PDB file of N, CA, C and O in Angstrom, chain B, residues numbered from 101:
ATOM      1  N   MET B 101      77.764 -92.820 210.602  1.00  0.00           N
ATOM      2  CA  MET B 101      78.169 -92.533 211.960  1.00  0.00           C
ATOM      3  C   MET B 101      78.059 -93.816 212.776  1.00  0.00           C
ATOM      4  O   MET B 101      77.119 -94.591 212.599  1.00  0.00           O
ATOM      5  N   SER B 102      79.009 -94.036 213.658  1.00  0.00           N
ATOM      6  CA  SER B 102      79.017 -95.278 214.433  1.00  0.00           C
ATOM      7  C   SER B 102      78.040 -95.211 215.608  1.00  0.00           C
ATOM      8  O   SER B 102      77.659 -94.133 216.063  1.00  0.00           O
ATOM      9  N   ASN B 103      77.650 -96.386 216.080  1.00  0.00           N
ATOM     10  CA  ASN B 103      76.757 -96.466 217.238  1.00  0.00           C
ATOM     11  C   ASN B 103      77.363 -95.775 218.448  1.00  0.00           C
ATOM     12  O   ASN B 103      76.649 -95.150 219.232  1.00  0.00           O
ATOM     13  N   LYS B 104      78.670 -95.884 218.602  1.00  0.00           N
ATOM     14  CA  LYS B 104      79.330 -95.278 219.752  1.00  0.00           C
ATOM     15  C   LYS B 104      79.156 -93.758 219.748  1.00  0.00           C
ATOM     16  O   LYS B 104      78.947 -93.156 220.802  1.00  0.00           O
ATOM     17  N   GLN B 105      79.241 -93.136 218.573  1.00  0.00           N
ATOM     18  CA  GLN B 105      79.083 -91.691 218.471  1.00  0.00           C
ATOM     19  C   GLN B 105      77.644 -91.254 218.699  1.00  0.00           C
ATOM     20  O   GLN B 105      77.398 -90.111 219.083  1.00  0.00           O
ATOM     21  N   LEU B 106      76.702 -92.141 218.469  1.00  0.00           N
ATOM     22  CA  LEU B 106      75.291 -91.802 218.646  1.00  0.00           C
ATOM     23  C   LEU B 106      74.781 -92.066 220.054  1.00  0.00           C
ATOM     24  O   LEU B 106      73.642 -91.721 220.365  1.00  0.00           O
ATOM     25  N   ARG B 107      75.584 -92.660 220.897  1.00  0.00           N
ATOM     26  CA  ARG B 107      75.190 -92.872 222.297  1.00  0.00           C
ATOM     27  C   ARG B 107      75.502 -91.600 223.070  1.00  0.00           C
ATOM     28  O   ARG B 107      76.662 -91.292 223.345  1.00  0.00           O
ATOM     29  N   ILE B 108      74.459 -90.874 223.412  1.00  0.00           N
ATOM     30  CA  ILE B 108      74.596 -89.591 224.096  1.00  0.00           C
ATOM     31  C   ILE B 108      74.150 -89.776 225.549  1.00  0.00           C
ATOM     32  O   ILE B 108      73.025 -90.210 225.794  1.00  0.00           O
ATOM     33  N   PRO B 109      75.016 -89.454 226.514  1.00  0.00           N
ATOM     34  CA  PRO B 109      74.594 -89.584 227.915  1.00  0.00           C
ATOM     35  C   PRO B 109      73.340 -88.754 228.214  1.00  0.00           C
ATOM     36  O   PRO B 109      73.177 -87.650 227.694  1.00  0.00           O
ATOM     37  N   PHE B 110      72.476 -89.292 229.043  1.00  0.00           N
ATOM     38  CA  PHE B 110      71.187 -88.679 229.368  1.00  0.00           C
ATOM     39  C   PHE B 110      71.332 -87.252 229.882  1.00  0.00           C
ATOM     40  O   PHE B 110      70.476 -86.408 229.617  1.00  0.00           O
ATOM     41  N   ASN B 111      72.412 -86.975 230.620  1.00  0.00           N
ATOM     42  CA  ASN B 111      72.607 -85.660 231.227  1.00  0.00           C
ATOM     43  C   ASN B 111      73.453 -84.713 230.385  1.00  0.00           C
ATOM     44  O   ASN B 111      73.754 -83.603 230.824  1.00  0.00           O
ATOM     45  N   SER B 112      73.839 -85.132 229.186  1.00  0.00           N
ATOM     46  CA  SER B 112      74.657 -84.269 228.327  1.00  0.00           C
ATOM     47  C   SER B 112      73.871 -83.028 227.915  1.00  0.00           C
ATOM     48  O   SER B 112      72.643 -83.061 227.835  1.00  0.00           O
ATOM     49  N   PRO B 113      74.592 -81.924 227.650  1.00  0.00           N
ATOM     50  CA  PRO B 113      73.901 -80.716 227.182  1.00  0.00           C
ATOM     51  C   PRO B 113      73.070 -81.003 225.923  1.00  0.00           C
ATOM     52  O   PRO B 113      73.345 -81.942 225.176  1.00  0.00           O
ATOM     53  N   LEU B 114      72.067 -80.182 225.718  1.00  0.00           N
ATOM     54  CA  LEU B 114      71.183 -80.363 224.572  1.00  0.00           C
ATOM     55  C   LEU B 114      71.918 -80.172 223.253  1.00  0.00           C
ATOM     56  O   LEU B 114      72.820 -79.341 223.137  1.00  0.00           O
ATOM     57  N   HIS B 115      71.518 -80.946 222.283  1.00  0.00           N
ATOM     58  CA  HIS B 115      71.993 -80.820 220.904  1.00  0.00           C
ATOM     59  C   HIS B 115      70.977 -79.912 220.202  1.00  0.00           C
ATOM     60  O   HIS B 115      69.802 -79.932 220.567  1.00  0.00           O
ATOM     61  N   PRO B 116      71.388 -79.120 219.209  1.00  0.00           N
ATOM     62  CA  PRO B 116      70.424 -78.244 218.532  1.00  0.00           C
ATOM     63  C   PRO B 116      69.210 -78.971 217.949  1.00  0.00           C
ATOM     64  O   PRO B 116      68.161 -78.352 217.769  1.00  0.00           O
ATOM     65  N   GLN B 117      69.327 -80.255 217.653  1.00  0.00           N
ATOM     66  CA  GLN B 117      68.207 -81.014 217.085  1.00  0.00           C
ATOM     67  C   GLN B 117      67.333 -81.694 218.139  1.00  0.00           C
ATOM     68  O   GLN B 117      66.346 -82.337 217.784  1.00  0.00           O
ATOM     69  N   ASP B 118      67.665 -81.571 219.412  1.00  0.00           N
ATOM     70  CA  ASP B 118      66.839 -82.162 220.475  1.00  0.00           C
ATOM     71  C   ASP B 118      65.544 -81.373 220.641  1.00  0.00           C
ATOM     72  O   ASP B 118      65.535 -80.144 220.562  1.00  0.00           O
ATOM     73  N   THR B 119      64.458 -82.097 220.872  1.00  0.00           N
ATOM     74  CA  THR B 119      63.172 -81.480 221.198  1.00  0.00           C
ATOM     75  C   THR B 119      62.580 -82.265 222.369  1.00  0.00           C
ATOM     76  O   THR B 119      63.179 -83.232 222.838  1.00  0.00           O
ATOM     77  N   GLU B 120      61.420 -81.853 222.832  1.00  0.00           N
ATOM     78  CA  GLU B 120      60.744 -82.593 223.904  1.00  0.00           C
ATOM     79  C   GLU B 120      60.332 -83.988 223.448  1.00  0.00           C
ATOM     80  O   GLU B 120      60.179 -84.889 224.273  1.00  0.00           O
ATOM     81  N   TRP B 121      60.151 -84.174 222.147  1.00  0.00           N
ATOM     82  CA  TRP B 121      59.613 -85.424 221.614  1.00  0.00           C
ATOM     83  C   TRP B 121      60.629 -86.267 220.857  1.00  0.00           C
ATOM     84  O   TRP B 121      60.314 -87.385 220.450  1.00  0.00           O
ATOM     85  N   SER B 122      61.843 -85.754 220.660  1.00  0.00           N
ATOM     86  CA  SER B 122      62.865 -86.520 219.946  1.00  0.00           C
ATOM     87  C   SER B 122      64.259 -86.067 220.383  1.00  0.00           C
ATOM     88  O   SER B 122      64.440 -84.960 220.889  1.00  0.00           O
ATOM     89  N   THR B 123      65.232 -86.942 220.177  1.00  0.00           N
ATOM     90  CA  THR B 123      66.610 -86.611 220.553  1.00  0.00           C
ATOM     91  C   THR B 123      67.546 -86.907 219.393  1.00  0.00           C
ATOM     92  O   THR B 123      67.315 -87.817 218.597  1.00  0.00           O
ATOM     93  N   TYR B 124      68.607 -86.114 219.319  1.00  0.00           N
ATOM     94  CA  TYR B 124      69.668 -86.432 218.377  1.00  0.00           C
ATOM     95  C   TYR B 124      70.469 -87.556 219.022  1.00  0.00           C
ATOM     96  O   TYR B 124      70.940 -87.409 220.150  1.00  0.00           O
ATOM     97  N   GLY B 125      70.627 -88.650 218.337  1.00  0.00           N
ATOM     98  CA  GLY B 125      71.311 -89.811 218.913  1.00  0.00           C
ATOM     99  C   GLY B 125      70.413 -90.516 219.907  1.00  0.00           C
ATOM    100  O   GLY B 125      69.220 -90.231 220.006  1.00  0.00           O
ATOM    101  N   CYS B 126      71.001 -91.431 220.632  1.00  0.00           N
ATOM    102  CA  CYS B 126      70.251 -92.229 221.609  1.00  0.00           C
ATOM    103  C   CYS B 126      70.675 -91.843 223.016  1.00  0.00           C
ATOM    104  O   CYS B 126      71.863 -91.886 223.338  1.00  0.00           O
ATOM    105  N   ARG B 127      69.733 -91.472 223.849  1.00  0.00           N
ATOM    106  CA  ARG B 127      70.025 -91.096 225.230  1.00  0.00           C
ATOM    107  C   ARG B 127      69.597 -92.170 226.230  1.00  0.00           C
ATOM    108  O   ARG B 127      69.535 -91.903 227.430  1.00  0.00           O
ATOM    109  N   GLN B 128      69.306 -93.366 225.755  1.00  0.00           N
ATOM    110  CA  GLN B 128      68.975 -94.483 226.650  1.00  0.00           C
ATOM    111  C   GLN B 128      70.223 -94.882 227.433  1.00  0.00           C
ATOM    112  O   GLN B 128      71.332 -94.842 226.900  1.00  0.00           O
ATOM    113  N   ASN B 129      70.046 -95.265 228.688  1.00  0.00           N
ATOM    114  CA  ASN B 129      71.183 -95.745 229.482  1.00  0.00           C
ATOM    115  C   ASN B 129      71.742 -97.042 228.916  1.00  0.00           C
ATOM    116  O   ASN B 129      72.953 -97.265 228.932  1.00  0.00           O
ATOM    117  N   ASN B 130      70.854 -97.899 228.415  1.00  0.00           N
ATOM    118  CA  ASN B 130      71.276 -99.158 227.814  1.00  0.00           C
ATOM    119  C   ASN B 130      70.479 -99.374 226.529  1.00  0.00           C
ATOM    120  O   ASN B 130      69.428-100.014 226.550  1.00  0.00           O
ATOM    121  N   PRO B 131      70.977 -98.838 225.407  1.00  0.00           N
ATOM    122  CA  PRO B 131      70.232 -98.954 224.148  1.00  0.00           C
ATOM    123  C   PRO B 131      69.950-100.392 223.722  1.00  0.00           C
ATOM    124  O   PRO B 131      68.995-100.638 222.986  1.00  0.00           O
ATOM    125  N   ASP B 132      70.763-101.341 224.171  1.00  0.00           N
ATOM    126  CA  ASP B 132      70.581-102.731 223.770  1.00  0.00           C
ATOM    127  C   ASP B 132      69.258-103.322 224.244  1.00  0.00           C
ATOM    128  O   ASP B 132      68.748-104.262 223.635  1.00  0.00           O
ATOM    129  N   ILE B 133      68.700-102.783 225.321  1.00  0.00           N
ATOM    130  CA  ILE B 133      67.434-103.318 225.821  1.00  0.00           C
ATOM    131  C   ILE B 133      66.247-102.403 225.504  1.00  0.00           C
ATOM    132  O   ILE B 133      65.133-102.642 225.972  1.00  0.00           O
ATOM    133  N   CYS B 134      66.485-101.368 224.716  1.00  0.00           N
ATOM    134  CA  CYS B 134      65.404-100.454 224.318  1.00  0.00           C
ATOM    135  C   CYS B 134      64.450-101.192 223.377  1.00  0.00           C
ATOM    136  O   CYS B 134      64.886-101.841 222.426  1.00  0.00           O
ATOM    137  N   GLY B 135      63.182-101.093 223.641  1.00  0.00           N
ATOM    138  CA  GLY B 135      62.180-101.758 222.812  1.00  0.00           C
ATOM    139  C   GLY B 135      62.116-101.219 221.399  1.00  0.00           C
ATOM    140  O   GLY B 135      61.578-101.878 220.509  1.00  0.00           O
ATOM    141  N   ASN B 136      62.655-100.032 221.179  1.00  0.00           N
ATOM    142  CA  ASN B 136      62.625 -99.419 219.857  1.00  0.00           C
ATOM    143  C   ASN B 136      63.961 -99.536 219.124  1.00  0.00           C
ATOM    144  O   ASN B 136      64.105 -99.014 218.018  1.00  0.00           O
ATOM    145  N   ASN B 137      64.928-100.207 219.721  1.00  0.00           N
ATOM    146  CA  ASN B 137      66.249-100.347 219.108  1.00  0.00           C
ATOM    147  C   ASN B 137      66.132-101.079 217.774  1.00  0.00           C
ATOM    148  O   ASN B 137      65.612-102.192 217.703  1.00  0.00           O
ATOM    149  N   GLY B 138      66.624-100.434 216.726  1.00  0.00           N
ATOM    150  CA  GLY B 138      66.600-101.032 215.400  1.00  0.00           C
ATOM    151  C   GLY B 138      65.292-100.870 214.658  1.00  0.00           C
ATOM    152  O   GLY B 138      65.153-101.374 213.544  1.00  0.00           O
ATOM    153  N   MET B 139      64.324-100.175 215.249  1.00  0.00           N
ATOM    154  CA  MET B 139      63.021-100.015 214.610  1.00  0.00           C
ATOM    155  C   MET B 139      63.097 -98.930 213.526  1.00  0.00           C
ATOM    156  O   MET B 139      63.431 -97.782 213.819  1.00  0.00           O
ATOM    157  N   PRO B 140      62.791 -99.291 212.293  1.00  0.00           N
ATOM    158  CA  PRO B 140      62.839 -98.316 211.193  1.00  0.00           C
ATOM    159  C   PRO B 140      61.919 -97.119 211.450  1.00  0.00           C
ATOM    160  O   PRO B 140      60.778 -97.280 211.882  1.00  0.00           O
ATOM    161  N   GLY B 141      62.427 -95.935 211.182  1.00  0.00           N
ATOM    162  CA  GLY B 141      61.640 -94.722 211.355  1.00  0.00           C
ATOM    163  C   GLY B 141      61.544 -94.229 212.783  1.00  0.00           C
ATOM    164  O   GLY B 141      60.922 -93.197 213.038  1.00  0.00           O
ATOM    165  N   VAL B 142      62.150 -94.949 213.728  1.00  0.00           N
ATOM    166  CA  VAL B 142      62.066 -94.576 215.136  1.00  0.00           C
ATOM    167  C   VAL B 142      63.458 -94.478 215.769  1.00  0.00           C
ATOM    168  O   VAL B 142      63.751 -93.508 216.469  1.00  0.00           O
ATOM    169  N   CYS B 143      64.295 -95.453 215.532  1.00  0.00           N
ATOM    170  CA  CYS B 143      65.594 -95.576 216.203  1.00  0.00           C
ATOM    171  C   CYS B 143      66.670 -94.699 215.552  1.00  0.00           C
ATOM    172  O   CYS B 143      66.809 -94.687 214.329  1.00  0.00           O
ATOM    173  N   ALA B 144      67.425 -93.970 216.371  1.00  0.00           N
ATOM    174  CA  ALA B 144      68.498 -93.101 215.886  1.00  0.00           C
ATOM    175  C   ALA B 144      69.618 -93.888 215.216  1.00  0.00           C
ATOM    176  O   ALA B 144      70.279 -93.377 214.312  1.00  0.00           O
ATOM    177  N   PHE B 145      69.833 -95.120 215.648  1.00  0.00           N
ATOM    178  CA  PHE B 145      70.940 -95.909 215.107  1.00  0.00           C
ATOM    179  C   PHE B 145      70.741 -96.301 213.647  1.00  0.00           C
ATOM    180  O   PHE B 145      71.717 -96.538 212.934  1.00  0.00           O
ATOM    181  N   ILE B 146      69.498 -96.372 213.197  1.00  0.00           N
ATOM    182  CA  ILE B 146      69.287 -96.794 211.807  1.00  0.00           C
ATOM    183  C   ILE B 146      68.646 -95.714 210.935  1.00  0.00           C
ATOM    184  O   ILE B 146      68.493 -95.915 209.731  1.00  0.00           O
ATOM    185  N   SER B 147      68.272 -94.579 211.513  1.00  0.00           N
ATOM    186  CA  SER B 147      67.672 -93.520 210.705  1.00  0.00           C
ATOM    187  C   SER B 147      68.762 -92.653 210.072  1.00  0.00           C
ATOM    188  O   SER B 147      69.835 -92.468 210.646  1.00  0.00           O
ATOM    189  N   ASP B 148      68.477 -92.136 208.903  1.00  0.00           N
ATOM    190  CA  ASP B 148      69.445 -91.302 208.187  1.00  0.00           C
ATOM    191  C   ASP B 148      69.756 -90.004 208.918  1.00  0.00           C
ATOM    192  O   ASP B 148      70.872 -89.494 208.825  1.00  0.00           O
ATOM    193  N   ASP B 149      68.780 -89.463 209.646  1.00  0.00           N
ATOM    194  CA  ASP B 149      68.979 -88.188 210.335  1.00  0.00           C
ATOM    195  C   ASP B 149      69.516 -88.339 211.759  1.00  0.00           C
ATOM    196  O   ASP B 149      69.745 -87.340 212.441  1.00  0.00           O
ATOM    197  N   CYS B 150      69.718 -89.573 212.213  1.00  0.00           N
ATOM    198  CA  CYS B 150      70.252 -89.880 213.564  1.00  0.00           C
ATOM    199  C   CYS B 150      69.364 -89.347 214.687  1.00  0.00           C
ATOM    200  O   CYS B 150      69.860 -88.984 215.753  1.00  0.00           O
ATOM    201  N   ILE B 151      68.071 -89.300 214.452  1.00  0.00           N
ATOM    202  CA  ILE B 151      67.114 -88.809 215.444  1.00  0.00           C
ATOM    203  C   ILE B 151      66.318 -89.981 216.020  1.00  0.00           C
ATOM    204  O   ILE B 151      65.767 -90.803 215.287  1.00  0.00           O
ATOM    205  N   CYS B 152      66.275 -90.033 217.358  1.00  0.00           N
ATOM    206  CA  CYS B 152      65.417 -91.002 218.049  1.00  0.00           C
ATOM    207  C   CYS B 152      64.046 -90.355 218.166  1.00  0.00           C
ATOM    208  O   CYS B 152      63.896 -89.307 218.794  1.00  0.00           O
ATOM    209  N   LYS B 153      63.068 -90.971 217.572  1.00  0.00           N
ATOM    210  CA  LYS B 153      61.729 -90.387 217.569  1.00  0.00           C
ATOM    211  C   LYS B 153      60.839 -90.884 218.703  1.00  0.00           C
ATOM    212  O   LYS B 153      59.676 -90.494 218.805  1.00  0.00           O
ATOM    213  N   LYS B 154      61.390 -91.744 219.551  1.00  0.00           N
ATOM    214  CA  LYS B 154      60.612 -92.222 220.692  1.00  0.00           C
ATOM    215  C   LYS B 154      61.535 -92.393 221.907  1.00  0.00           C
ATOM    216  O   LYS B 154      61.821 -93.517 222.320  1.00  0.00           O
ATOM    217  N   PRO B 155      61.999 -91.267 222.475  1.00  0.00           N
ATOM    218  CA  PRO B 155      62.865 -91.366 223.661  1.00  0.00           C
ATOM    219  C   PRO B 155      62.074 -91.843 224.885  1.00  0.00           C
ATOM    220  O   PRO B 155      60.852 -91.982 224.830  1.00  0.00           O
ATOM    221  N   SER B 156      62.774 -92.084 225.964  1.00  0.00           N
ATOM    222  CA  SER B 156      62.120 -92.576 227.183  1.00  0.00           C
ATOM    223  C   SER B 156      61.092 -91.571 227.699  1.00  0.00           C
ATOM    224  O   SER B 156      61.122 -90.394 227.341  1.00  0.00           O
ATOM    225  N   ARG B 157      60.195 -92.048 228.532  1.00  0.00           N
ATOM    226  CA  ARG B 157      59.170 -91.173 229.111  1.00  0.00           C
ATOM    227  C   ARG B 157      59.793 -90.076 229.973  1.00  0.00           C
ATOM    228  O   ARG B 157      59.204 -89.009 230.138  1.00  0.00           O
ATOM    229  N   ALA B 158      60.966 -90.329 230.514  1.00  0.00           N
ATOM    230  CA  ALA B 158      61.635 -89.346 231.365  1.00  0.00           C
ATOM    231  C   ALA B 158      62.281 -88.221 230.553  1.00  0.00           C
ATOM    232  O   ALA B 158      62.701 -87.212 231.120  1.00  0.00           O
ATOM    233  N   TRP B 159      62.364 -88.387 229.232  1.00  0.00           N
ATOM    234  CA  TRP B 159      63.077 -87.407 228.417  1.00  0.00           C
ATOM    235  C   TRP B 159      62.433 -86.018 228.448  1.00  0.00           C
ATOM    236  O   TRP B 159      63.152 -85.021 228.514  1.00  0.00           O
ATOM    237  N   LYS B 160      61.120 -85.924 228.404  1.00  0.00           N
ATOM    238  CA  LYS B 160      60.462 -84.616 228.369  1.00  0.00           C
ATOM    239  C   LYS B 160      60.858 -83.763 229.574  1.00  0.00           C
ATOM    240  O   LYS B 160      61.157 -82.577 229.432  1.00  0.00           O
ATOM    241  N   LYS B 161      60.856 -84.367 230.743  1.00  0.00           N
ATOM    242  CA  LYS B 161      61.242 -83.660 231.972  1.00  0.00           C
ATOM    243  C   LYS B 161      62.728 -83.305 231.931  1.00  0.00           C
ATOM    244  O   LYS B 161      63.118 -82.203 232.318  1.00  0.00           O
ATOM    245  N   GLN B 162      63.553 -84.237 231.462  1.00  0.00           N
ATOM    246  CA  GLN B 162      64.990 -83.985 231.367  1.00  0.00           C
ATOM    247  C   GLN B 162      65.273 -82.872 230.356  1.00  0.00           C
ATOM    248  O   GLN B 162      66.146 -82.035 230.585  1.00  0.00           O
ATOM    249  N   PHE B 163      64.545 -82.859 229.247  1.00  0.00           N
ATOM    250  CA  PHE B 163      64.713 -81.813 228.242  1.00  0.00           C
ATOM    251  C   PHE B 163      64.475 -80.440 228.867  1.00  0.00           C
ATOM    252  O   PHE B 163      65.263 -79.515 228.667  1.00  0.00           O
ATOM    253  N   GLN B 164      63.377 -80.311 229.627  1.00  0.00           N
ATOM    254  CA  GLN B 164      63.068 -79.032 230.278  1.00  0.00           C
ATOM    255  C   GLN B 164      64.177 -78.629 231.257  1.00  0.00           C
ATOM    256  O   GLN B 164      64.572 -77.465 231.316  1.00  0.00           O
ATOM    257  N   LYS B 165      64.667 -79.600 232.017  1.00  0.00           N
ATOM    258  CA  LYS B 165      65.737 -79.342 232.980  1.00  0.00           C
ATOM    259  C   LYS B 165      67.011 -78.859 232.265  1.00  0.00           C
ATOM    260  O   LYS B 165      67.634 -77.888 232.694  1.00  0.00           O
ATOM    261  N   LEU B 166      67.385 -79.530 231.195  1.00  0.00           N
ATOM    262  CA  LEU B 166      68.581 -79.136 230.449  1.00  0.00           C
ATOM    263  C   LEU B 166      68.401 -77.797 229.755  1.00  0.00           C
ATOM    264  O   LEU B 166      69.341 -77.010 229.648  1.00  0.00           O
ATOM    265  N   LYS B 167      67.196 -77.548 229.290  1.00  0.00           N
ATOM    266  CA  LYS B 167      66.909 -76.278 228.619  1.00  0.00           C
ATOM    267  C   LYS B 167      67.048 -75.121 229.605  1.00  0.00           C
ATOM    268  O   LYS B 167      67.620 -74.081 229.277  1.00  0.00           O
ATOM    269  N   GLU B 168      66.524 -75.310 230.810  1.00  0.00           N
ATOM    270  CA  GLU B 168      66.627 -74.278 231.848  1.00  0.00           C
ATOM    271  C   GLU B 168      68.074 -74.032 232.275  1.00  0.00           C
ATOM    272  O   GLU B 168      68.474 -72.888 232.494  1.00  0.00           O
ATOM    273  N   SER B 169      68.845 -75.092 232.392  1.00  0.00           N
ATOM    274  CA  SER B 169      70.238 -74.957 232.847  1.00  0.00           C
ATOM    275  C   SER B 169      71.146 -74.348 231.789  1.00  0.00           C
ATOM    276  O   SER B 169      72.244 -73.889 232.103  1.00  0.00           O
ATOM    277  N   SER B 170      70.698 -74.341 230.536  1.00  0.00           N
ATOM    278  CA  SER B 170      71.532 -73.778 229.465  1.00  0.00           C
ATOM    279  C   SER B 170      71.311 -72.280 229.283  1.00  0.00           C
ATOM    280  O   SER B 170      71.998 -71.646 228.482  1.00  0.00           O
ATOM    281  N   ARG B 171      70.384 -71.725 229.999  1.00  0.00           N
ATOM    282  CA  ARG B 171      70.097 -70.274 229.870  1.00  0.00           C
ATOM    283  C   ARG B 171      71.076 -69.447 230.613  1.00  0.00           C
ATOM    284  O   ARG B 171      70.978 -68.220 230.607  1.00  0.00           O
TER     285      ARG B 171
END
């Protein structure tokens, strides 16, 4: 999967694999400056499952907001 397909806007609806602690794809506004970009076992761009295991600190709150709005 290409990097472009894995860039998910922060406000996009939840993906079934999103959790409070991880996201499907990358939801960073600018992945190029993410401290975890390219980090094995953490970054969605290089992991086989396309899961970011260390999203921004704001993600937990955003996850709850998106979860509530999808009900």
